[in-house]
C-alpha positions in Angstrom: -48.5 85.6 -5.7 -51.5 83.9 -6.9 -51.1 84.9 -10.6 -47.5 83.7 -10.3 -48.4 80.6 -9.2 -51.3 80.4 -12.0 -48.5 81.3 -14.8 -46.9 78.5 -13.0 -48.9 75.8 -13.5 -49.8 77.0 -16.7 -45.6 77.2 -18.1 -45.8 73.5 -16.4 -48.8 72.3 -18.6 -47.5 74.0 -21.6 -44.1 72.8 -21.3 -45.4 69.1 -21.6 -47.3 69.4 -24.2 -44.1 68.6 -26.3 -44.1 66.0 -29.5 -42.1 63.8 -27.7 -45.1 63.5 -24.8 -48.0 63.7 -27.0 -46.5 60.9 -29.5 -45.9 58.9 -26.6 -49.3 59.3 -25.5 -50.4 58.2 -28.9 -49.1 55.1 -28.1 -51.2 54.5 -24.9 -54.1 56.0 -26.3 -53.9 52.6 -29.2 -55.9 50.7 -26.7 -58.6 53.1 -26.3 -59.3 53.9 -29.3 -59.6 49.8 -30.5 -62.1 49.4 -27.9 -63.8 52.6 -28.9 -63.8 51.6 -32.3 -65.3 47.8 -31.2 -68.0 49.1 -28.8 -69.1 51.8 -31.6 -69.5 49.6 -34.8 -71.5 47.0 -32.7 -73.6 49.9 -31.2 -74.9 51.4 -34.7 -73.9 48.2 -36.6 -71.7 49.7 -39.2 -67.9 49.7 -40.6 -66.8 53.1 -39.7 -66.3 54.7 -36.3 -65.4 57.6 -34.3 -61.9 56.4 -33.7 -61.3 56.3 -37.7 -61.5 59.9 -38.0 -60.0 60.7 -34.3 -56.7 58.3 -34.7 -55.5 60.3 -37.6 -55.2 64.0 -35.9 -52.4 63.1 -33.7 -49.6 62.2 -35.9 -51.0 64.5 -38.7 -50.4 67.4 -36.1 -47.3 66.7 -35.0 -45.6 65.9 -39.0 -47.4 69.9 -39.8 -45.0 71.0 -36.4 -41.9 68.9 -37.7 -42.8 70.4 -41.6 -42.9 74.0 -40.1 -40.2 73.8 -38.0 -37.7 71.8 -40.1 -35.3 73.3 -42.8 -36.0 73.9 -46.0 -34.0 70.5 -47.7 -36.1 68.6 -45.1 -39.6 70.1 -46.4 -38.7 69.6 -49.7 -37.6 66.2 -48.8 -41.1 65.7 -47.0 -42.9 67.5 -49.8 -41.7 64.7 -52.4 -42.5 61.9 -50.0 -46.1 63.5 -49.6 -46.6 64.1 -53.4 -45.1 60.1 -54.4 -47.9 58.5 -51.7 -50.3 61.0 -53.1 -49.7 60.3 -57.0 -49.5 56.5 -56.3 -53.0 56.8 -54.8 -54.8 58.5 -57.4 -53.2 56.0 -59.8 -54.1 53.0 -57.9 -57.6 54.1 -57.4 -58.1 55.0 -61.3 -56.6 51.8 -61.8 -58.9 49.5 -59.6 -62.2 51.3 -60.3 -63.5 49.6 -63.5 -62.4 45.8 -61.4 -65.1 46.3 -59.0 -67.4 43.5 -60.0 -70.8 42.4 -58.5 -68.8 39.7 -56.2 -66.5 42.8 -54.9 -66.4 42.7 -50.9 -66.2 46.4 -50.8 -66.5 49.6 -52.9 -63.9 52.5 -54.2 -65.0 54.2 -50.9 -63.7 51.5 -48.8 -60.6 51.1 -51.1 -59.9 54.9 -50.2 -60.3 54.1 -46.8 -57.5 51.2 -46.9 -55.1 53.1 -49.2 -55.8 56.2 -46.4 -55.0 54.0 -43.6 -51.9 52.5 -45.1 -50.6 56.0 -46.1 -51.1 56.7 -42.3 -48.4 54.1 -41.7 -45.6 56.4 -43.4 -47.1 59.3 -41.4 -46.6 57.8 -37.8 -42.9 56.8 -39.1 -41.9 60.0 -40.6 -43.8 61.8 -37.0 -41.8 59.0 -34.6 -38.5 59.3 -36.6 -37.8 62.6 -36.8 -39.2 63.1 -33.3 -37.4 60.3 -31.7 -34.1 59.6 -34.2 -31.1 60.8 -32.9 -29.4 63.2 -36.0 -25.7 64.1 -37.0 -26.7 67.7 -36.8 -28.6 67.8 -33.8 -26.9 69.7 -30.5 -26.3 68.6 -27.1 -29.4 69.8 -25.3 -31.5 67.8 -28.4 -29.7 64.9 -28.1 -30.5 64.6 -24.2 -34.0 65.1 -24.9 -34.1 62.8 -27.2 -32.2 60.1 -25.1 -35.3 61.3 -22.4 -38.2 61.1 -24.9 -36.7 57.4 -26.1 -36.8 56.7 -22.4 -40.8 57.6 -22.1 -41.4 56.1 -25.5 -40.3 52.6 -24.1 -42.4 53.1 -21.1 -45.7 54.2 -23.3 -45.4 50.3 -24.9 -45.6 48.9 -21.8 -48.1 50.9 -20.2 -50.4 50.1 -23.6 -49.7 46.4 -22.9 -50.9 46.8 -19.3 -54.3 48.6 -20.8 -54.7 45.8 -23.3 -54.5 43.6 -20.4 -56.5 45.2 -17.8 -59.0 45.9 -20.5 -59.4 42.2 -21.5 -59.0 40.6 -17.9 -61.9 43.0 -17.1 -64.1 42.1 -20.0 -63.4 38.3 -19.7 -64.7 38.8 -15.9 -67.8 41.0 -16.9 -68.8 38.7 -19.6 -68.9 40.9 -22.0 -65.8 39.7 -24.2 -66.4 39.1 -27.6 -64.7 35.9 -28.9 -61.7 35.7 -31.0 -63.5 32.8 -33.2 -67.4 33.7 -33.2 -68.4 30.9 -35.2 -67.4 28.5 -32.8 -66.9 30.8 -29.1 -63.4 29.8 -29.4 -60.8 32.5 -27.3 -61.2 35.6 -25.9 -60.1 39.1 -27.1 -61.4 41.4 -25.0 -63.6 44.4 -26.7 -61.4 44.7 -29.5 -62.3 43.7 -33.2 -59.3 41.6 -34.4 -58.1 38.5 -32.1 -55.3 37.9 -34.7 -54.5 41.8 -34.7 -54.1 41.7 -30.6 -51.9 39.0 -30.5 -49.3 40.9 -32.8 -49.6 43.5 -31.2 -49.1 42.2 -27.9 -46.0 39.7 -29.0 -44.6 42.9 -30.7 -45.1 44.7 -27.8 -43.4 42.1 -25.5 -40.0 42.6 -27.5 -40.1 46.3 -25.8 -41.2 45.3 -23.0 -38.4 42.8 -21.9 -35.7 45.2 -22.4 -37.6 47.7 -19.8 -37.1 44.4 -17.4 -33.5 45.6 -16.7 -34.7 49.4 -15.8 -32.9 51.1 -13.0 -36.2 51.8 -11.7 -37.1 49.2 -9.3 -40.6 50.3 -9.2 -41.0 50.2 -13.0 -39.1 47.0 -13.5 -41.5 45.2 -11.2 -44.5 46.8 -13.3 -42.8 46.0 -16.3 -42.6 42.0 -14.9 -46.1 42.0 -13.8 -47.5 43.3 -17.1 -45.2 40.6 -19.0 -46.6 38.3 -16.5 -50.3 38.9 -17.1 -50.1 39.5 -21.2 -48.0 35.9 -21.2 -50.8 34.5 -19.6 -53.1 36.0 -21.6 -51.3 34.8 -24.9 -50.6 31.4 -24.1 -54.3 30.0 -21.9 -56.9 32.6 -23.6 -56.6 34.1 -26.6 -57.1 31.0 -29.0 -54.1 32.2 -31.6 -50.7 30.6 -32.6 -49.5 34.0 -33.2 -50.2 34.5 -28.9 -48.9 31.4 -27.9 -45.6 31.2 -30.0 -45.1 34.7 -30.0 -44.8 34.7 -26.4 -42.4 32.0 -26.1 -40.5 33.3 -29.1 -40.0 36.3 -27.0 -39.0 35.0 -23.7 -36.6 32.4 -25.4 -34.9 35.2 -27.5 -34.8 37.6 -24.5 -33.1 35.0 -22.2 -30.7 33.6 -24.8 -29.6 37.0 -25.6 -28.8 38.4 -22.0 -27.1 34.7 -21.9 -24.7 35.6 -24.7 -24.5 39.5 -24.2 -24.8 40.1 -20.9 -23.3 36.3 -19.3 -26.1 37.0 -16.9 -26.8 33.4 -15.4 -30.1 34.6 -13.0 -31.9 35.2 -16.3 -30.9 31.9 -17.4 -32.3 30.1 -14.5 -35.2 32.4 -14.2 -36.2 32.0 -18.2 -35.7 28.7 -18.4 -38.1 27.5 -15.2 -41.1 30.1 -16.9 -40.6 28.4 -20.1 -40.6 25.0 -18.8 -43.7 26.0 -16.2 -45.5 27.5 -19.3 -44.9 24.4 -21.5 -45.9 22.1 -19.0 -48.8 24.1 -18.0 -50.3 24.4 -21.5 -50.2 20.7 -22.1 -51.6 19.9 -18.7 -54.2 22.4 -18.3 -55.0 23.1 -21.9 -55.0 25.7 -24.0 -57.5 27.6 -26.3 -55.1 27.9 -28.9 -55.0 24.0 -29.2 -58.9 24.1 -28.7 -58.9 26.0 -32.2 -56.8 24.1 -33.9 -58.3 20.3 -32.9 -61.8 22.5 -34.5 -60.2 23.6 -37.5 -59.2 19.9 -37.9 -62.4 18.3 -37.6 -64.1 21.1 -39.9 -61.7 20.4 -42.8 -62.0 16.5 -42.4 -65.9 16.6 -42.2 -66.2 19.1 -45.3 -67.9 17.2 -47.9 -69.3 17.5 -51.3 -73.0 16.3 -51.0 -73.0 16.1 -54.7 -70.2 13.8 -55.0 -69.7 12.4 -51.5 -65.7 13.7 -51.9 -63.8 15.4 -49.5 -63.8 19.4 -50.6 -60.4 21.6 -50.6 -62.3 24.9 -51.0 -65.5 26.4 -48.9 -68.7 25.4 -49.6 -69.3 29.1 -51.0 -66.3 28.8 -53.1 -67.6 25.4 -54.4 -71.4 27.3 -55.5 -69.2 30.0 -57.0 -67.2 27.2 -58.9 -70.7 25.3 -60.0 -71.9 28.2 -61.2 -69.1 29.2 -63.6 -68.6 25.6 -64.9 -72.6 25.0 -65.7 -72.4 28.9 -67.3 -75.4 29.8 -64.5 -73.5 32.8 -62.9 -75.1 35.9 -63.7 -73.9 38.8 -65.3 -71.6 41.3 -64.6 -71.1 38.8 -60.6 -67.3 38.3 -61.7 -64.8 39.3 -64.8 -63.2 36.6 -67.0 -60.1 36.4 -65.1 -62.0 35.9 -61.7 -63.7 33.3 -63.3 -60.5 31.5 -64.6 -58.6 32.1 -61.4 -61.5 30.7 -59.5 -61.4 27.6 -62.1 -57.8 27.4 -61.4 -58.0 27.6 -57.3 -60.5 24.7 -57.1 -58.1 22.4 -59.4 -55.1 23.2 -57.9 -56.4 22.8 -54.2 -57.9 19.2 -55.4 -55.0 18.3 -57.1 -52.3 19.2 -54.0 -54.6 18.2 -51.6 -55.0 21.7 -49.6 -57.5 21.9 -46.7 -60.8 23.3 -47.7 -60.7 25.6 -44.4 -56.9 26.8 -45.0 -58.1 30.4 -46.1 -54.6 32.5 -46.3 -53.1 29.5 -48.8 -56.4 29.8 -50.9 -56.4 33.4 -51.2 -52.7 33.7 -52.3 -53.1 30.6 -54.9 -56.4 32.5 -56.2 -54.9 36.1 -56.2 -51.5 34.7 -58.1 -53.8 33.0 -60.7 -55.9 36.4 -61.0 -52.9 38.6 -61.9 -51.6 35.6 -64.3 -55.0 35.9 -66.1 -55.3 39.9 -65.8 -52.1 39.9 -68.1 -52.1 43.3 -67.3 -48.4 45.6 -67.0 -50.2 48.2 -65.1 -52.4 46.1 -62.4 -48.9 44.3 -61.7 -47.4 47.7 -60.8 -50.1 49.4 -59.2 -52.3 46.6 -57.8 -56.1 45.3 -58.7 -57.3 46.0 -55.8 -57.8 45.0 -52.2 -61.6 44.8 -52.4 -62.5 44.3 -55.3 -62.6 40.2 -55.0 -65.0 38.1 -53.1 -65.0 38.2 -49.9 -63.4 35.1 -48.9 -60.4 35.9 -51.5 -59.4 39.2 -49.7 -55.9 38.6 -48.6 -55.2 38.0 -45.0 -51.1 38.2 -45.1 -49.8 41.8 -45.7 -46.4 40.7 -47.7 -48.6 38.9 -50.0 -51.2 41.6 -50.4 -49.4 44.7 -51.1 -47.3 42.8 -53.9 -50.5 41.4 -55.8 -53.1 43.8 -55.1 -51.4 46.9 -54.3 -48.6 46.3 -56.9 -45.0 46.4 -57.0 -45.0 50.0 -56.7 -47.4 49.6 -53.6 -45.4 47.0 -51.9 -42.0 49.2 -52.4 -43.9 52.4 -50.8 -45.8 50.7 -47.9 -43.2 47.7 -47.1 -40.0 48.2 -48.8 -39.3 51.1 -46.2 -39.2 48.5 -43.0 -37.3 46.0 -45.3 -34.7 48.4 -45.8 -34.3 49.2 -42.2 -34.2 46.0 -41.4 -31.5 45.2 -44.1 -29.3 48.2 -43.1 -29.6 47.2 -39.4 -28.3 43.6 -40.1 -26.0 44.7 -42.0 -24.6 47.3 -39.3 -24.7 44.8 -36.6 -22.6 42.6 -38.5 -20.1 45.1 -39.1 -20.2 45.8 -35.2 -20.8 42.4 -34.1 -18.0 42.1 -31.0 -20.6 45.3 -29.6 -23.5 43.8 -30.2 -25.8 44.1 -26.7 -29.3 42.4 -25.9 -31.2 45.6 -26.5 -30.4 46.0 -29.8 -31.4 42.3 -30.5 -34.7 42.5 -28.7 -35.4 45.6 -31.5 -33.9 43.8 -33.8 -35.9 40.7 -33.6 -38.9 42.3 -33.1 -39.0 44.2 -36.6 -38.2 40.7 -38.0 -41.2 39.1 -36.4 -43.4 41.7 -37.7 -42.6 41.2 -41.0 -42.8 37.2 -40.3 -46.1 37.6 -39.1 -47.2 40.0 -42.0 -46.2 37.1 -44.3 -47.6 33.9 -42.2 -50.1 35.1 -40.1 -51.8 38.2 -41.3 -53.4 41.2 -40.1 -50.5 42.7 -38.8 -49.9 46.2 -40.6 -53.5 46.4 -41.4 -54.1 47.2 -37.8 -53.5 50.6 -37.2 -52.6 50.2 -33.5 -49.7 47.3 -34.9 -48.5 49.7 -37.4 -47.8 52.1 -34.2 -46.0 49.3 -32.2 -43.9 48.7 -35.2 -43.0 52.0 -36.3 -42.0 52.5 -32.4 -39.8 49.3 -32.6 -37.8 50.3 -35.8 -37.4 54.0 -34.7 -36.2 52.3 -30.9 -34.0 50.1 -33.8 -32.2 52.4 -35.5 -31.3 54.6 -32.6 -29.9 51.5 -30.9 -28.0 50.9 -34.2 -26.7 54.6 -34.2 -25.7 54.4 -30.8 -23.4 50.9 -31.4 -21.7 52.6 -34.4 -20.8 55.6 -32.1 -19.8 53.2 -29.3 -17.4 51.1 -31.6 -16.2 54.5 -33.2 -15.4 55.7 -29.7 -13.4 52.8 -28.7 -11.5 52.6 -32.1 -10.1 55.9 -31.5 -9.2 55.4 -28.8 -6.8 53.1 -29.8 
């Protein structure tokens, strides 16, 4: 009897190690990986952390299982996809290698790290897609298993948000939280490396969490509401980023709007409008770290004066020093390529002519990199990129959409961002085709996926963040499943008539 009991426990544990459960656990572990990375890097003053090596293990193992169990046709498809990314990575690195100069922020090793990091987003996407996406040839049992897995996946996002918020609140209470903007000690981001990426993770996760508010399980519904409330309060008052402040209000407003349009839920309308009104009034009366940060940025820009001319600066003081050394001919040999020098001069003149703020880093990065591609006049770098870490520190691009197009080339843009754009276009087309059967869940997933692309364009540190990659991948898989569900339901109704 004792042996039978042990076998029963072992079989239960073994049955729990499914690819679905492992990938759901991977979502929940995202904040743990981020915290471990931050603490490790600060403790040992290094750019490499243990989570850099631990994080890829789970999706790689799952992908290997999928590859082994899949049919020959799927194996060939996965092999060709992998080969495509390997060939691109080799071409990109060979082209970028001679472009490193004295001003480069990184090296070939850091460029390799970024290429590997971006490739893992496709590993994640394929792993989650084949594990949770309901396929045409799935059996009834497989469809049911995937439906149950999808519910677990949604819950894992809410749990992930709860872990993030609890860790941040603990850091704030214990006075160990890092500042979102260290130079001005503004905003709190707990034990997380980047406040911008944290904002994106929480905001995109909210689009899934709001769907869980309608769960049939009362305890889970209450847990989701509490998590959303704490996340919203933190994003509005404590983190200090525009993505956080506006992201919460946008996700809440869209949830209310979709519920009213598709579910005719008047209770949600009243509750939602009340929360929005209270939130806006509270931000105005109590203040917000975001508003404080905007004021600081404005003051810095107004007081950034060129000491030699007494005029308002339109680039940072470090970029001004580089510009002066180029114009005066005092720059040391090998510090910048000719294309980089010309791009810097053009940047200085363009920002002055168009009155761009000296601390508008993202606009300056875009201007500089556009001029750099222009002066390189090299079709190969246009296709395969001119390198993310080859430029001066301030000119490394934060906005992924621009960065992939310019620093990783047209091919890199297609391989890394193109897939998500295709999913978005496909989902919009299908939603319009079946517009009469749309529901609020689908629209929330669609809005969350759309916001990820918007943030990658106007904000940055979205696809660059490993944990945010996972949230984006999960959101896209949930969206695709909801689209297929919509098509099936609409088709069923048509057949009945």
